[in-house]
All heavy atoms as a GROMACS GRO file, in nm:
protein
  611
    1MET      N    1   9.904   8.263  18.264
    1MET     CA    2   9.974   8.367  18.334
    1MET      C    3   9.881   8.431  18.438
    1MET      O    4   9.925   8.470  18.544
    1MET     CB    5  10.019   8.470  18.232
    1MET     CG    6  10.108   8.574  18.293
    1MET     SD    7  10.255   8.498  18.356
    1MET     CE    8  10.349   8.630  18.406
    2ARG      N    9   9.754   8.446  18.407
    2ARG     CA   10   9.661   8.503  18.503
    2ARG      C   11   9.642   8.412  18.622
    2ARG      O   12   9.623   8.463  18.736
    2ARG     CB   13   9.526   8.531  18.434
    2ARG     CG   14   9.533   8.644  18.336
    2ARG     CD   15   9.401   8.673  18.276
    2ARG     NE   16   9.421   8.771  18.169
    2ARG     CZ   17   9.324   8.842  18.119
    2ARG    NH1   18   9.198   8.824  18.159
    2ARG    NH2   19   9.346   8.927  18.023
    3ALA      N   20   9.649   8.284  18.600
    3ALA     CA   21   9.635   8.194  18.713
    3ALA      C   22   9.752   8.205  18.808
    3ALA      O   23   9.734   8.201  18.931
    3ALA     CB   24   9.624   8.048  18.658
    4ILE      N   25   9.872   8.224  18.752
    4ILE     CA   26   9.989   8.241  18.837
    4ILE      C   27   9.979   8.374  18.916
    4ILE      O   28  10.008   8.378  19.034
    4ILE     CB   29  10.117   8.238  18.751
    4ILE    CG1   30  10.135   8.100  18.692
    4ILE    CG2   31  10.238   8.279  18.834
    4ILE    CD1   32  10.249   8.091  18.594
    5ALA      N   33   9.933   8.479  18.849
    5ALA     CA   34   9.916   8.607  18.918
    5ALA      C   35   9.812   8.597  19.029
    5ALA      O   36   9.831   8.649  19.140
    5ALA     CB   37   9.879   8.715  18.819
    6LEU      N   38   9.705   8.528  19.000
    6LEU     CA   39   9.602   8.509  19.105
    6LEU      C   40   9.652   8.424  19.221
    6LEU      O   41   9.628   8.458  19.338
    6LEU     CB   42   9.477   8.444  19.041
    6LEU     CG   43   9.361   8.420  19.135
    6LEU    CD1   44   9.308   8.553  19.185
    6LEU    CD2   45   9.251   8.346  19.063
    7LEU      N   46   9.728   8.321  19.188
    7LEU     CA   47   9.785   8.237  19.294
    7LEU      C   48   9.882   8.317  19.379
    7LEU      O   49   9.881   8.305  19.504
    7LEU     CB   50   9.855   8.118  19.231
    7LEU     CG   51   9.916   8.016  19.328
    7LEU    CD1   52   9.807   7.952  19.412
    7LEU    CD2   53   9.992   7.912  19.252
    8LEU      N   54   9.966   8.399  19.318
    8LEU     CA   55  10.059   8.482  19.394
    8LEU      C   56   9.988   8.585  19.480
    8LEU      O   57  10.026   8.608  19.594
    8LEU     CB   58  10.156   8.554  19.298
    8LEU     CG   59  10.264   8.466  19.234
    8LEU    CD1   60  10.342   8.546  19.134
    8LEU    CD2   61  10.356   8.410  19.340
    9ALA      N   62   9.880   8.645  19.427
    9ALA     CA   63   9.803   8.740  19.507
    9ALA      C   64   9.736   8.671  19.626
    9ALA      O   65   9.737   8.729  19.737
    9ALA     CB   66   9.698   8.806  19.420
   10ILE      N   67   9.684   8.554  19.608
   10ILE     CA   68   9.623   8.483  19.720
   10ILE      C   69   9.727   8.441  19.822
   10ILE      O   70   9.707   8.452  19.943
   10ILE     CB   71   9.545   8.357  19.666
   10ILE    CG1   72   9.424   8.404  19.588
   10ILE    CG2   73   9.508   8.264  19.777
   10ILE    CD1   74   9.350   8.292  19.515
   11ALA      N   75   9.845   8.397  19.775
   11ALA     CA   76   9.950   8.358  19.868
   11ALA      C   77  10.000   8.482  19.947
   11ALA      O   78  10.023   8.467  20.069
   11ALA     CB   79  10.066   8.297  19.793
   12LEU      N   80  10.015   8.591  19.884
   12LEU     CA   81  10.057   8.717  19.953
   12LEU      C   82   9.951   8.756  20.053
   12LEU      O   83   9.984   8.796  20.164
   12LEU     CB   84  10.080   8.828  19.852
   12LEU     CG   85  10.123   8.962  19.912
   12LEU    CD1   86  10.256   8.949  19.983
   12LEU    CD2   87  10.131   9.069  19.803
   13GLY      N   88   9.825   8.753  20.015
   13GLY     CA   89   9.717   8.783  20.111
   13GLY      C   90   9.714   8.692  20.229
   13GLY      O   91   9.699   8.736  20.344
   14ALA      N   92   9.735   8.561  20.206
   14ALA     CA   93   9.738   8.467  20.317
   14ALA      C   94   9.856   8.492  20.410
   14ALA      O   95   9.844   8.486  20.532
   14ALA     CB   96   9.744   8.326  20.263
   15LEU      N   97   9.970   8.529  20.349
   15LEU     CA   98  10.088   8.559  20.431
   15LEU      C   99  10.064   8.683  20.516
   15LEU      O  100  10.096   8.685  20.638
   15LEU     CB  101  10.211   8.581  20.342
   15LEU     CG  102  10.335   8.630  20.412
   15LEU    CD1  103  10.395   8.516  20.497
   15LEU    CD2  104  10.437   8.678  20.313
   16LEU      N  105  10.010   8.788  20.458
   16LEU     CA  106   9.984   8.912  20.536
   16LEU      C  107   9.879   8.892  20.641
   16LEU      O  108   9.886   8.951  20.746
   16LEU     CB  109   9.946   9.023  20.441
   16LEU     CG  110  10.058   9.072  20.346
   16LEU    CD1  111  10.001   9.175  20.252
   16LEU    CD2  112  10.174   9.124  20.424
   17LEU      N  113   9.779   8.804  20.617
   17LEU     CA  114   9.676   8.777  20.718
   17LEU      C  115   9.728   8.694  20.833
   17LEU      O  116   9.675   8.695  20.943
   17LEU     CB  117   9.557   8.712  20.654
   17LEU     CG  118   9.470   8.804  20.567
   17LEU    CD1  119   9.360   8.723  20.499
   17LEU    CD2  120   9.410   8.919  20.647
   18SER      N  121   9.834   8.612  20.806
   18SER     CA  122   9.885   8.524  20.910
   18SER      C  123   9.983   8.594  21.006
   18SER      O  124  10.017   8.538  21.108
   18SER     CB  125   9.956   8.404  20.846
   18SER     OG  126  10.076   8.447  20.783
   19LEU      N  127  10.028   8.714  20.970
   19LEU     CA  128  10.123   8.785  21.057
   19LEU      C  129  10.056   8.841  21.180
   19LEU      O  130   9.936   8.875  21.178
   19LEU     CB  131  10.186   8.901  20.977
   19LEU     CG  132  10.274   8.865  20.859
   19LEU    CD1  133  10.321   8.989  20.789
   19LEU    CD2  134  10.394   8.784  20.905
   20SER      N  135  10.130   8.852  21.288
   20SER     CA  136  10.076   8.908  21.412
   20SER      C  137  10.108   9.059  21.414
   20SER      O  138  10.222   9.099  21.403
   20SER     CB  139  10.145   8.841  21.531
   20SER     OG  140  10.107   8.910  21.648
   21TYR      N  141  10.002   9.141  21.423
   21TYR     CA  142  10.019   9.284  21.422
   21TYR      C  143  10.004   9.346  21.562
   21TYR      O  144   9.990   9.465  21.576
   21TYR     CB  145   9.915   9.347  21.328
   21TYR     CG  146   9.939   9.309  21.184
   21TYR    CD1  147   9.860   9.213  21.121
   21TYR    CD2  148  10.043   9.363  21.112
   21TYR    CE1  149   9.880   9.178  20.992
   21TYR    CE2  150  10.066   9.328  20.984
   21TYR     CZ  151   9.984   9.237  20.920
   21TYR     OH  152  10.006   9.199  20.792
   22SER      N  153  10.006   9.263  21.665
   22SER     CA  154   9.991   9.315  21.802
   22SER      C  155  10.124   9.372  21.850
   22SER      O  156  10.228   9.319  21.820
   22SER     CB  157   9.945   9.206  21.897
   22SER     OG  158  10.039   9.102  21.900
   23PRO      N  159  10.121   9.485  21.920
   23PRO     CA  160  10.246   9.543  21.968
   23PRO      C  161  10.314   9.455  22.075
   23PRO      O  162  10.244   9.402  22.160
   23PRO     CB  163  10.206   9.677  22.025
   23PRO     CG  164  10.063   9.667  22.055
   23PRO     CD  165  10.006   9.563  21.960
   24PRO      N  166  10.443   9.439  22.072
   24PRO     CA  167  10.509   9.353  22.169
   24PRO      C  168  10.523   9.420  22.304
   24PRO      O  169  10.580   9.530  22.313
   24PRO     CB  170  10.645   9.325  22.106
   24PRO     CG  171  10.670   9.444  22.020
   24PRO     CD  172  10.532   9.490  21.972
   25TYR      N  173  10.474   9.360  22.408
   25TYR     CA  174  10.493   9.402  22.547
   25TYR      C  175  10.460   9.550  22.570
   25TYR      O  176  10.537   9.624  22.629
   25TYR     CB  177  10.639   9.375  22.590
   25TYR     CG  178  10.680   9.233  22.568
   25TYR    CD1  179  10.778   9.202  22.472
   25TYR    CD2  180  10.622   9.130  22.639
   25TYR    CE1  181  10.818   9.071  22.455
   25TYR    CE2  182  10.660   9.001  22.619
   25TYR     CZ  183  10.758   8.970  22.527
   25TYR     OH  184  10.793   8.841  22.508
   26GLY      N  185  10.349   9.595  22.521
   26GLY     CA  186  10.304   9.729  22.551
   26GLY      C  187  10.364   9.838  22.465
   26GLY      O  188  10.356   9.952  22.498
   27GLY      N  189  10.424   9.806  22.354
   27GLY     CA  190  10.478   9.908  22.264
   27GLY      C  191  10.623   9.889  22.235
   27GLY      O  192  10.694   9.813  22.305
   28SER      N  193  10.672   9.954  22.133
   28SER     CA  194  10.806   9.930  22.087
   28SER      C  195  10.910   9.988  22.184
   28SER      O  196  11.016   9.930  22.204
   28SER     CB  197  10.827   9.993  21.947
   28SER     OG  198  10.803  10.131  21.952
   29TYR      N  199  10.878  10.103  22.246
   29TYR     CA  200  10.975  10.164  22.340
   29TYR      C  201  11.004  10.069  22.456
   29TYR      O  202  11.120  10.043  22.489
   29TYR     CB  203  10.926  10.297  22.390
   29TYR     CG  204  11.021  10.362  22.488
   29TYR    CD1  205  11.134  10.425  22.441
   29TYR    CD2  206  10.996  10.355  22.625
   29TYR    CE1  207  11.222  10.484  22.530
   29TYR    CE2  208  11.083  10.412  22.713
   29TYR     CZ  209  11.198  10.476  22.668
   29TYR     OH  210  11.286  10.533  22.755
   30THR      N  211  10.901  10.014  22.512
   30THR     CA  212  10.915   9.919  22.625
   30THR      C  213  10.994   9.795  22.582
   30THR      O  214  11.082   9.748  22.650
   30THR     CB  215  10.778   9.878  22.682
   30THR    OG1  216  10.708   9.997  22.714
   30THR    CG2  217  10.792   9.792  22.804
   31TYR      N  218  10.963   9.747  22.461
   31TYR     CA  219  11.032   9.625  22.413
   31TYR      C  220  11.179   9.653  22.395
   31TYR      O  221  11.266   9.576  22.436
   31TYR     CB  222  10.967   9.584  22.280
   31TYR     CG  223  11.043   9.469  22.215
   31TYR    CD1  224  11.023   9.340  22.262
   31TYR    CD2  225  11.131   9.491  22.109
   31TYR    CE1  226  11.090   9.233  22.204
   31TYR    CE2  227  11.198   9.387  22.055
   31TYR     CZ  228  11.178   9.258  22.099
   31TYR     OH  229  11.249   9.156  22.045
   32TYR      N  230  11.211   9.766  22.331
   32TYR     CA  231  11.353   9.794  22.303
   32TYR      C  232  11.432   9.823  22.431
   32TYR      O  233  11.548   9.792  22.442
   32TYR     CB  234  11.368   9.910  22.205
   32TYR     CG  235  11.336   9.867  22.063
   32TYR    CD1  236  11.223   9.910  21.998
   32TYR    CD2  237  11.422   9.783  21.993
   32TYR    CE1  238  11.193   9.870  21.870
   32TYR    CE2  239  11.395   9.744  21.865
   32TYR     CZ  240  11.282   9.786  21.806
   32TYR     OH  241  11.254   9.746  21.678
   33VAL      N  242  11.369   9.886  22.528
   33VAL     CA  243  11.441   9.916  22.653
   33VAL      C  244  11.461   9.789  22.733
   33VAL      O  245  11.570   9.769  22.791
   33VAL     CB  246  11.362  10.022  22.736
   33VAL    CG1  247  11.417  10.033  22.876
   33VAL    CG2  248  11.367  10.156  22.665
   34THR      N  249  11.364   9.700  22.736
   34THR     CA  250  11.379   9.577  22.817
   34THR      C  251  11.463   9.469  22.746
   34THR      O  252  11.516   9.382  22.813
   34THR     CB  253  11.242   9.517  22.851
   34THR    OG1  254  11.170   9.494  22.731
   34THR    CG2  255  11.162   9.610  22.939
   35HIS      N  256  11.474   9.472  22.615
   35HIS     CA  257  11.551   9.373  22.541
   35HIS      C  258  11.674   9.440  22.474
   35HIS      O  259  11.705   9.411  22.358
   35HIS     CB  260  11.465   9.307  22.433
   35HIS     CG  261  11.351   9.226  22.493
   35HIS    ND1  262  11.230   9.284  22.522
   35HIS    CD2  263  11.344   9.099  22.531
   35HIS    CE1  264  11.154   9.191  22.574
   35HIS    NE2  265  11.217   9.077  22.578
   36TRP      N  266  11.740   9.520  22.549
   36TRP     CA  267  11.851   9.598  22.492
   36TRP      C  268  11.966   9.511  22.440
   36TRP      O  269  12.027   9.540  22.342
   36TRP     CB  270  11.901   9.694  22.600
   36TRP     CG  271  11.992   9.799  22.545
   36TRP    CD1  272  12.127   9.805  22.558
   36TRP    CD2  273  11.957   9.911  22.464
   36TRP    NE1  274  12.179   9.912  22.492
   36TRP    CE2  275  12.074   9.981  22.436
   36TRP    CE3  276  11.835   9.958  22.416
   36TRP    CZ2  277  12.075  10.095  22.356
   36TRP    CZ3  278  11.840  10.074  22.341
   36TRP    CH2  279  11.954  10.141  22.314
   37THR      N  280  11.991   9.398  22.508
   37THR     CA  281  12.104   9.311  22.466
   37THR      C  282  12.077   9.240  22.335
   37THR      O  283  12.169   9.201  22.265
   37THR     CB  284  12.138   9.210  22.572
   37THR    OG1  285  12.020   9.132  22.602
   37THR    CG2  286  12.184   9.279  22.700
   38GLU      N  287  11.948   9.217  22.298
   38GLU     CA  288  11.914   9.147  22.176
   38GLU      C  289  11.923   9.238  22.052
   38GLU      O  290  11.933   9.186  21.939
   38GLU     CB  291  11.773   9.092  22.185
   38GLU     CG  292  11.756   8.988  22.293
   38GLU     CD  293  11.610   8.948  22.307
   38GLU    OE1  294  11.528   8.981  22.221
   38GLU    OE2  295  11.578   8.881  22.408
   39ILE      N  296  11.921   9.368  22.073
   39ILE     CA  297  11.917   9.462  21.962
   39ILE      C  298  12.052   9.486  21.900
   39ILE      O  299  12.065   9.493  21.780
   39ILE     CB  300  11.850   9.593  22.005
   39ILE    CG1  301  11.707   9.567  22.055
   39ILE    CG2  302  11.848   9.695  21.893
   39ILE    CD1  303  11.644   9.682  22.122
   40ASN      N  304  12.154   9.501  21.982
   40ASN     CA  305  12.291   9.527  21.941
   40ASN      C  306  12.309   9.655  21.861
   40ASN      O  307  12.388   9.659  21.769
   40ASN     CB  308  12.343   9.406  21.859
   40ASN     CG  309  12.357   9.281  21.946
   40ASN    OD1  310  12.381   9.290  22.066
   40ASN    ND2  311  12.335   9.169  21.883
   41VAL      N  312  12.232   9.756  21.892
   41VAL     CA  313  12.247   9.890  21.832
   41VAL      C  314  12.263   9.986  21.948
   41VAL      O  315  12.183   9.989  22.038
   41VAL     CB  316  12.123   9.925  21.746
   41VAL    CG1  317  12.141  10.068  21.690
   41VAL    CG2  318  12.106   9.828  21.633
   42PRO      N  319  12.372  10.068  21.947
   42PRO     CA  320  12.401  10.152  22.064
   42PRO      C  321  12.303  10.266  22.088
   42PRO      O  322  12.293  10.311  22.201
   42PRO     CB  323  12.542  10.209  22.036
   42PRO     CG  324  12.560  10.197  21.891
   42PRO     CD  325  12.476  10.078  21.848
   43ASN      N  326  12.231  10.310  21.994
   43ASN     CA  327  12.140  10.424  22.007
   43ASN      C  328  11.995  10.373  22.000
   43ASN      O  329  11.958  10.300  21.909
   43ASN     CB  330  12.167  10.520  21.890
   43ASN     CG  331  12.084  10.649  21.904
   43ASN    OD1  332  11.996  10.659  21.990
   43ASN    ND2  333  12.116  10.746  21.824
   44LEU      N  334  11.913  10.409  22.097
   44LEU     CA  335  11.776  10.362  22.105
   44LEU      C  336  11.692  10.406  21.983
   44LEU      O  337  11.616  10.327  21.928
   44LEU     CB  338  11.707  10.410  22.235
   44LEU     CG  339  11.564  10.366  22.254
   44LEU    CD1  340  11.554  10.213  22.259
   44LEU    CD2  341  11.508  10.424  22.381
   45VAL      N  342  11.708  10.530  21.940
   45VAL     CA  343  11.630  10.577  21.825
   45VAL      C  344  11.670  10.500  21.699
   45VAL      O  345  11.585  10.457  21.619
   45VAL     CB  346  11.651  10.731  21.804
   45VAL    CG1  347  11.587  10.777  21.680
   45VAL    CG2  348  11.601  10.807  21.926
   46SER      N  349  11.798  10.477  21.679
   46SER     CA  350  11.846  10.397  21.563
   46SER      C  351  11.795  10.256  21.571
   46SER      O  352  11.763  10.197  21.468
   46SER     CB  353  11.998  10.398  21.557
   46SER     OG  354  12.045  10.531  21.537
   47ALA      N  355  11.789  10.202  21.691
   47ALA     CA  356  11.741  10.064  21.708
   47ALA      C  357  11.594  10.052  21.670
   47ALA      O  358  11.553   9.957  21.602
   47ALA     CB  359  11.757  10.018  21.852
   48ILE      N  360  11.511  10.150  21.709
   48ILE     CA  361  11.370  10.144  21.674
   48ILE      C  362  11.354  10.163  21.525
   48ILE      O  363  11.277  10.089  21.462
   48ILE     CB  364  11.294  10.253  21.752
   48ILE    CG1  365  11.292  10.213  21.901
   48ILE    CG2  366  11.150  10.270  21.702
   48ILE    CD1  367  11.236  10.322  21.991
   49LEU      N  368  11.426  10.259  21.465
   49LEU     CA  369  11.414  10.280  21.321
   49LEU      C  370  11.462  10.158  21.240
   49LEU      O  371  11.401  10.120  21.144
   49LEU     CB  372  11.492  10.404  21.281
   49LEU     CG  373  11.433  10.536  21.325
   49LEU    CD1  374  11.527  10.646  21.287
   49LEU    CD2  375  11.297  10.555  21.263
   50ALA      N  376  11.574  10.097  21.286
   50ALA     CA  377  11.626   9.982  21.214
   50ALA      C  378  11.533   9.862  21.230
   50ALA      O  379  11.514   9.782  21.137
   50ALA     CB  380  11.765   9.946  21.266
   51GLY      N  381  11.472   9.847  21.347
   51GLY     CA  382  11.383   9.734  21.368
   51GLY      C  383  11.256   9.742  21.286
   51GLY      O  384  11.204   9.641  21.233
   52TRP      N  385  11.197   9.859  21.276
   52TRP     CA  386  11.071   9.873  21.202
   52TRP      C  387  11.092   9.902  21.056
   52TRP      O  388  11.000   9.887  20.977
   52TRP     CB  389  10.985   9.981  21.266
   52TRP     CG  390  10.933   9.935  21.398
   52TRP    CD1  391  10.979   9.972  21.521
   52TRP    CD2  392  10.826   9.845  21.420
   52TRP    NE1  393  10.909   9.909  21.619
   52TRP    CE2  394  10.814   9.829  21.561
   52TRP    CE3  395  10.744   9.772  21.337
   52TRP    CZ2  396  10.719   9.746  21.617
   52TRP    CZ3  397  10.648   9.690  21.393
   52TRP    CH2  398  10.636   9.677  21.532
   53ARG      N  399  11.213   9.941  21.017
   53ARG     CA  400  11.238   9.971  20.876
   53ARG      C  401  11.226   9.844  20.786
   53ARG      O  402  11.184   9.854  20.672
   53ARG     CB  403  11.380  10.032  20.860
   53ARG     CG  404  11.414  10.076  20.727
   53ARG     CD  405  11.326  10.193  20.682
   53ARG     NE  406  11.355  10.224  20.543
   53ARG     CZ  407  11.268  10.280  20.462
   53ARG    NH1  408  11.148  10.311  20.505
   53ARG    NH2  409  11.301  10.302  20.336
   54ALA      N  410  11.260   9.731  20.842
   54ALA     CA  411  11.245   9.606  20.765
   54ALA      C  412  11.099   9.581  20.729
   54ALA      O  413  11.069   9.541  20.617
   54ALA     CB  414  11.303   9.491  20.842
   55TYR      N  415  11.009   9.600  20.826
   55TYR     CA  416  10.865   9.583  20.798
   55TYR      C  417  10.817   9.683  20.693
   55TYR      O  418  10.738   9.651  20.606
   55TYR     CB  419  10.784   9.598  20.926
   55TYR     CG  420  10.801   9.481  21.020
   55TYR    CD1  421  10.853   9.502  21.145
   55TYR    CD2  422  10.761   9.354  20.984
   55TYR    CE1  423  10.868   9.399  21.235
   55TYR    CE2  424  10.778   9.249  21.074
   55TYR     CZ  425  10.832   9.272  21.198
   55TYR     OH  426  10.848   9.170  21.287
   56ASP      N  427  10.866   9.804  20.704
   56ASP     CA  428  10.826   9.910  20.613
   56ASP      C  429  10.875   9.878  20.470
   56ASP      O  430  10.800   9.888  20.372
   56ASP     CB  431  10.885  10.042  20.658
   56ASP     CG  432  10.842  10.161  20.573
   56ASP    OD1  433  10.721  10.164  20.536
   56ASP    OD2  434  10.924  10.247  20.541
   57SER      N  435  10.999   9.834  20.456
   57SER     CA  436  11.050   9.800  20.325
   57SER      C  437  10.979   9.678  20.264
   57SER      O  438  10.954   9.674  20.146
   57SER     CB  439  11.201   9.770  20.336
   57SER     OG  440  11.269   9.886  20.376
   58LEU      N  441  10.949   9.580  20.348
   58LEU     CA  442  10.878   9.462  20.301
   58LEU      C  443  10.738   9.502  20.252
   58LEU      O  444  10.692   9.456  20.146
   58LEU     CB  445  10.865   9.357  20.411
   58LEU     CG  446  10.786   9.230  20.377
   58LEU    CD1  447  10.856   9.152  20.268
   58LEU    CD2  448  10.765   9.148  20.501
   59GLY      N  449  10.669   9.591  20.324
   59GLY     CA  450  10.539   9.638  20.282
   59GLY      C  451  10.549   9.713  20.153
   59GLY      O  452  10.460   9.694  20.063
   60GLU      N  453  10.643   9.799  20.137
   60GLU     CA  454  10.659   9.876  20.011
   60GLU      C  455  10.688   9.782  19.893
   60GLU      O  456  10.629   9.801  19.784
   60GLU     CB  457  10.768   9.979  20.026
   60GLU     CG  458  10.736  10.091  20.119
   60GLU     CD  459  10.855  10.183  20.148
   60GLU    OE1  460  10.964  10.154  20.091
   60GLU    OE2  461  10.837  10.279  20.222
   61ALA      N  462  10.773   9.687  19.914
   61ALA     CA  463  10.807   9.595  19.803
   61ALA      C  464  10.687   9.509  19.765
   61ALA      O  465  10.662   9.485  19.645
   61ALA     CB  466  10.924   9.507  19.846
   62SER      N  467  10.613   9.462  19.862
   62SER     CA  468  10.494   9.378  19.830
   62SER      C  469  10.387   9.462  19.761
   62SER      O  470  10.319   9.416  19.670
   62SER     CB  471  10.440   9.308  19.954
   62SER     OG  472  10.398   9.404  20.048
   63LEU      N  473  10.369   9.589  19.802
   63LEU     CA  474  10.275   9.676  19.735
   63LEU      C  475  10.312   9.702  19.592
   63LEU      O  476  10.227   9.696  19.502
   63LEU     CB  477  10.263   9.808  19.815
   63LEU     CG  478  10.167   9.909  19.759
   63LEU    CD1  479  10.022   9.858  19.770
   63LEU    CD2  480  10.180  10.041  19.834
   64LEU      N  481  10.440   9.732  19.568
   64LEU     CA  482  10.487   9.757  19.432
   64LEU      C  483  10.472   9.632  19.346
   64LEU      O  484  10.425   9.638  19.233
   64LEU     CB  485  10.632   9.803  19.437
   64LEU     CG  486  10.696   9.836  19.304
   64LEU    CD1  487  10.623   9.950  19.235
   64LEU    CD2  488  10.843   9.869  19.320
   65PHE      N  489  10.509   9.519  19.396
   65PHE     CA  490  10.497   9.392  19.325
   65PHE      C  491  10.352   9.364  19.288
   65PHE      O  492  10.322   9.328  19.174
   65PHE     CB  493  10.554   9.275  19.407
   65PHE     CG  494  10.538   9.142  19.343
   65PHE    CD1  495  10.618   9.106  19.236
   65PHE    CD2  496  10.442   9.052  19.390
   65PHE    CE1  497  10.603   8.981  19.177
   65PHE    CE2  498  10.430   8.930  19.331
   65PHE     CZ  499  10.510   8.894  19.223
   66THR      N  500  10.263   9.381  19.385
   66THR     CA  501  10.119   9.361  19.361
   66THR      C  502  10.066   9.455  19.256
   66THR      O  503   9.987   9.416  19.169
   66THR     CB  504  10.040   9.373  19.492
   66THR    OG1  505  10.100   9.284  19.588
   66THR    CG2  506   9.895   9.339  19.472
   67ALA      N  507  10.107   9.581  19.263
   67ALA     CA  508  10.061   9.679  19.162
   67ALA      C  509  10.110   9.646  19.024
   67ALA      O  510  10.032   9.652  18.924
   67ALA     CB  511  10.107   9.819  19.202
   68VAL      N  512  10.235   9.603  19.008
   68VAL     CA  513  10.287   9.568  18.877
   68VAL      C  514  10.216   9.446  18.825
   68VAL      O  515  10.178   9.444  18.706
   68VAL     CB  516  10.441   9.545  18.888
   68VAL    CG1  517  10.496   9.477  18.760
   68VAL    CG2  518  10.513   9.675  18.912
   69ILE      N  519  10.196   9.343  18.903
   69ILE     CA  520  10.126   9.223  18.856
   69ILE      C  521   9.983   9.257  18.822
   69ILE      O  522   9.928   9.208  18.721
   69ILE     CB  523  10.134   9.111  18.965
   69ILE    CG1  524  10.278   9.066  18.983
   69ILE    CG2  525  10.042   8.996  18.929
   69ILE    CD1  526  10.337   9.006  18.861
   70GLY      N  527   9.918   9.343  18.901
   70GLY     CA  528   9.782   9.382  18.874
   70GLY      C  529   9.767   9.454  18.741
   70GLY      O  530   9.677   9.426  18.661
   71PHE      N  531   9.855   9.547  18.713
   71PHE     CA  532   9.853   9.620  18.585
   71PHE      C  533   9.880   9.525  18.469
   71PHE      O  534   9.820   9.535  18.363
   71PHE     CB  535   9.949   9.738  18.583
   71PHE     CG  536   9.896   9.860  18.650
   71PHE    CD1  537   9.958   9.909  18.761
   71PHE    CD2  538   9.786   9.923  18.599
   71PHE    CE1  539   9.909  10.022  18.824
   71PHE    CE2  540   9.733  10.036  18.658
   71PHE     CZ  541   9.794  10.087  18.771
   72TYR      N  542   9.973   9.433  18.491
   72TYR     CA  543  10.005   9.335  18.386
   72TYR      C  544   9.885   9.249  18.352
   72TYR      O  545   9.852   9.228  18.236
   72TYR     CB  546  10.121   9.250  18.433
   72TYR     CG  547  10.167   9.148  18.328
   72TYR    CD1  548  10.243   9.189  18.222
   72TYR    CD2  549  10.134   9.014  18.339
   72TYR    CE1  550  10.288   9.100  18.128
   72TYR    CE2  551  10.179   8.924  18.246
   72TYR     CZ  552  10.255   8.965  18.139
   72TYR     OH  553  10.298   8.876  18.046
   73VAL      N  554   9.812   9.207  18.454
   73VAL     CA  555   9.694   9.124  18.432
   73VAL      C  556   9.583   9.207  18.369
   73VAL      O  557   9.512   9.162  18.276
   73VAL     CB  558   9.650   9.058  18.566
   73VAL    CG1  559   9.512   8.994  18.555
   73VAL    CG2  560   9.750   8.958  18.613
   74LEU      N  561   9.564   9.332  18.418
   74LEU     CA  562   9.457   9.414  18.364
   74LEU      C  563   9.481   9.451  18.218
   74LEU      O  564   9.386   9.464  18.141
   74LEU     CB  565   9.442   9.542  18.446
   74LEU     CG  566   9.379   9.529  18.579
   74LEU    CD1  567   9.381   9.660  18.655
   74LEU    CD2  568   9.232   9.484  18.566
   75LEU      N  569   9.606   9.469  18.178
   75LEU     CA  570   9.639   9.506  18.043
   75LEU      C  571   9.644   9.385  17.950
   75LEU      O  572   9.664   9.405  17.830
   75LEU     CB  573   9.770   9.584  18.034
   75LEU     CG  574   9.765   9.722  18.106
   75LEU    CD1  575   9.903   9.783  18.105
   75LEU    CD2  576   9.664   9.812  18.042
   76GLY      N  577   9.624   9.271  18.000
   76GLY     CA  578   9.615   9.152  17.912
   76GLY      C  579   9.743   9.073  17.899
   76GLY      O  580   9.745   8.979  17.821
   77GLY      N  581   9.842   9.105  17.970
   77GLY     CA  582   9.968   9.026  17.960
   77GLY      C  583  10.038   9.049  17.830
   77GLY      O  584  10.028   9.153  17.768
   78LYS      N  585  10.111   8.948  17.783
   78LYS     CA  586  10.184   8.953  17.660
   78LYS      C  587  10.090   8.954  17.543
   78LYS      O  588   9.996   8.876  17.533
   78LYS     CB  589  10.277   8.835  17.648
   78LYS     CG  590  10.417   8.860  17.692
   78LYS     CD  591  10.504   8.747  17.643
   78LYS     CE  592  10.584   8.689  17.754
   78LYS     NZ  593  10.674   8.583  17.716
   79LYS      N  594  10.120   9.034  17.445
   79LYS     CA  595  10.044   9.033  17.318
   79LYS      C  596  10.110   8.932  17.225
   79LYS      O  597  10.232   8.927  17.212
   79LYS     CB  598  10.042   9.169  17.253
   79LYS     CG  599   9.979   9.276  17.339
   79LYS     CD  600   9.831   9.248  17.354
   79LYS     CE  601   9.766   9.355  17.442
   79LYS     NZ  602   9.635   9.326  17.478
   80LYS      N  603  10.029   8.850  17.160
   80LYS     CA  604  10.082   8.748  17.069
   80LYS      C  605  10.082   8.798  16.926
   80LYS      O  606  10.011   8.873  16.880
   80LYS     CB  607  10.002   8.622  17.082
   80LYS     CG  608  10.017   8.559  17.215
   80LYS     CD  609   9.939   8.430  17.222
   80LYS     CE  610   9.952   8.372  17.362
   80LYS     NZ  611   9.881   8.249  17.377
   0.00000   0.00000   0.00000
């Protein structure tokens, strides 16, 4: 079980390191204003919040998952 947890932690770390964290085209405002037809949200503020909310939720979920797996491994897993 510890090997699986370690493998998942390494895979998650590799995934997070492979992502591009550079701002697109000088910032989110410029991106959303110039690519208005791709967004399909009528309000600019809602478009920015909806676009970045997915990254925020993914980060929160991965943090929670990592914390749960870490505590499980630290506490010794299942008791026999």
